[in-house]
Residue frames as qw, qx, qy, qz and C-alpha x, y, z in Angstrom:
[[0.746, 0.021, 0.192, 0.637, -9.54, -16.74, -1.74],
 [0.050, -0.858, -0.016, 0.510, -8.00, -13.28, -1.99],
 [0.718, 0.617, 0.172, 0.273, -7.05, -12.04, -5.46],
 [0.591, -0.151, 0.049, 0.791, -3.76, -10.37, -6.28],
 [0.126, 0.961, 0.202, -0.144, -3.67, -6.62, -6.60],
 [0.662, 0.228, 0.110, 0.705, -1.20, -4.59, -8.59],
 [0.155, -0.941, -0.131, 0.270, 0.02, -1.17, -7.50],
 [0.599, 0.664, -0.054, 0.444, 2.48, 1.25, -9.08],
 [0.609, -0.627, -0.041, 0.485, 5.66, 2.21, -7.24],
 [0.369, 0.883, -0.100, 0.270, 7.36, 5.44, -8.27],
 [0.791, -0.482, 0.045, 0.374, 11.01, 5.13, -7.27],
 [0.444, 0.825, -0.185, 0.297, 14.16, 7.18, -7.63],
 [0.760, -0.157, -0.258, 0.575, 17.69, 7.30, -6.33],
 [0.065, -0.932, 0.036, -0.354, 18.37, 10.40, -4.25],
 [0.646, 0.272, -0.522, 0.487, 21.94, 9.88, -3.05],
 [0.041, 0.341, -0.939, -0.013, 22.42, 8.14, -0.65],
 [0.472, 0.162, 0.744, -0.445, 18.85, 6.75, -0.48],
 [0.112, -0.251, -0.789, -0.550, 16.37, 5.06, -2.77],
 [0.281, 0.225, 0.471, -0.806, 12.98, 6.69, -2.17],
 [0.129, -0.188, -0.818, -0.529, 9.56, 5.73, -3.42],
 [0.445, 0.118, 0.312, -0.831, 5.82, 6.22, -3.33],
 [0.253, 0.319, 0.906, 0.116, 2.83, 4.02, -4.11],
 [0.046, -0.117, -0.361, -0.924, 0.95, 5.97, -6.74],
 [0.399, -0.434, -0.649, -0.482, -2.55, 4.71, -5.94],
 [0.590, -0.631, -0.486, 0.133, -2.51, 5.11, -2.14],
 [0.051, 0.834, -0.169, 0.522, -1.75, 8.58, -0.71],
 [0.502, -0.729, 0.360, -0.295, 0.70, 8.54, 2.17],
 [0.954, -0.132, 0.232, 0.139, 2.35, 5.23, 1.31],
 [0.450, 0.801, -0.350, 0.183, 6.02, 6.01, 0.82],
 [0.853, -0.466, 0.132, 0.196, 9.35, 4.74, 2.07],
 [0.256, 0.833, -0.490, -0.016, 13.09, 4.69, 1.58],
 [0.964, -0.188, 0.139, 0.129, 15.91, 2.17, 1.58],
 [0.336, -0.688, 0.489, 0.417, 19.64, 1.91, 1.23],
 [0.187, -0.112, 0.828, 0.517, 19.18, -0.28, -1.86],
 [0.468, 0.017, -0.410, -0.783, 16.50, -0.53, -4.54],
 [0.532, -0.168, -0.824, -0.098, 15.55, -3.99, -3.24],
 [0.213, -0.265, -0.672, 0.658, 15.25, -2.72, 0.35],
 [0.256, 0.135, 0.013, -0.957, 13.07, 0.17, -0.83],
 [0.547, -0.065, -0.595, -0.585, 10.70, -2.18, -2.69],
 [0.463, -0.233, -0.825, 0.225, 10.47, -4.45, 0.36],
 [0.076, -0.243, -0.464, 0.848, 9.75, -1.42, 2.58],
 [0.374, 0.057, -0.228, -0.897, 7.09, -0.14, 0.17],
 [0.543, -0.176, -0.767, -0.292, 5.35, -3.55, 0.13],
 [0.354, -0.283, -0.737, 0.502, 5.33, -3.57, 3.92],
 [0.081, 0.211, 0.216, -0.950, 4.01, 0.01, 4.15],
 [0.452, -0.023, -0.478, -0.753, 1.32, -0.77, 1.55],
 [0.498, -0.248, -0.831, -0.024, 0.18, -3.91, 3.39],
 [0.214, -0.303, -0.598, 0.710, -0.05, -1.95, 6.66],
 [0.214, 0.149, -0.036, -0.965, -2.00, 0.89, 5.02],
 [0.506, -0.111, -0.639, -0.569, -4.48, -1.47, 3.35],
 [0.447, -0.297, -0.812, 0.228, -5.04, -3.39, 6.59],
 [0.079, -0.278, -0.412, 0.864, -5.56, -0.14, 8.52],
 [0.347, 0.065, -0.274, -0.895, -8.01, 1.13, 5.87],
 [0.511, -0.191, -0.789, -0.284, -9.86, -2.21, 5.95],
 [0.330, -0.318, -0.733, 0.502, -10.13, -2.10, 9.75],
 [0.082, 0.230, 0.182, -0.953, -11.40, 1.51, 9.67],
 [0.435, -0.029, -0.500, -0.748, -14.02, 0.67, 7.02],
 [0.495, -0.266, -0.827, -0.030, -15.27, -2.33, 9.00],
 [0.207, -0.317, -0.583, 0.719, -15.50, -0.26, 12.18],
 [0.214, 0.160, -0.052, -0.962, -17.42, 2.48, 10.36],
 [0.482, -0.094, -0.658, -0.571, -19.85, 0.00, 8.76],
 [0.470, -0.227, 0.619, -0.587, -20.56, -1.75, 12.08],
 [0.451, 0.122, 0.879, -0.096, -23.27, -4.40, 11.51],
 [0.561, 0.604, 0.486, -0.289, -25.52, -5.28, 8.59],
 [0.205, 0.717, -0.406, -0.528, -23.11, -4.58, 5.73],
 [0.918, 0.272, 0.275, 0.090, -22.40, -6.59, 2.58],
 [0.326, -0.562, 0.488, 0.583, -19.23, -6.68, 0.56],
 [0.726, 0.651, 0.210, -0.074, -19.10, -6.15, -3.19],
 [0.641, -0.155, 0.365, 0.657, -16.14, -6.37, -5.57],
 [0.293, 0.887, 0.028, -0.356, -15.41, -3.30, -7.64],
 [0.711, 0.046, 0.456, 0.534, -13.60, -3.79, -10.92],
 [0.118, 0.776, -0.101, -0.611, -12.28, -0.86, -12.91]]
């Protein structure tokens, strides 16, 4: 079972767009015509970035790896 993760979205209105960034993941940003659209777009961009990072890590590790949970 996958646990929930919480990320911080920095958002602001910059007429005519809502723009935002995910604080913890460099490069994850988006925009939307409404605040709700922006948040939906940020969630989508974050999911894609995490999946891409996961795929890259698995490819780099190749075989014989173990997974460990890191808690801050």
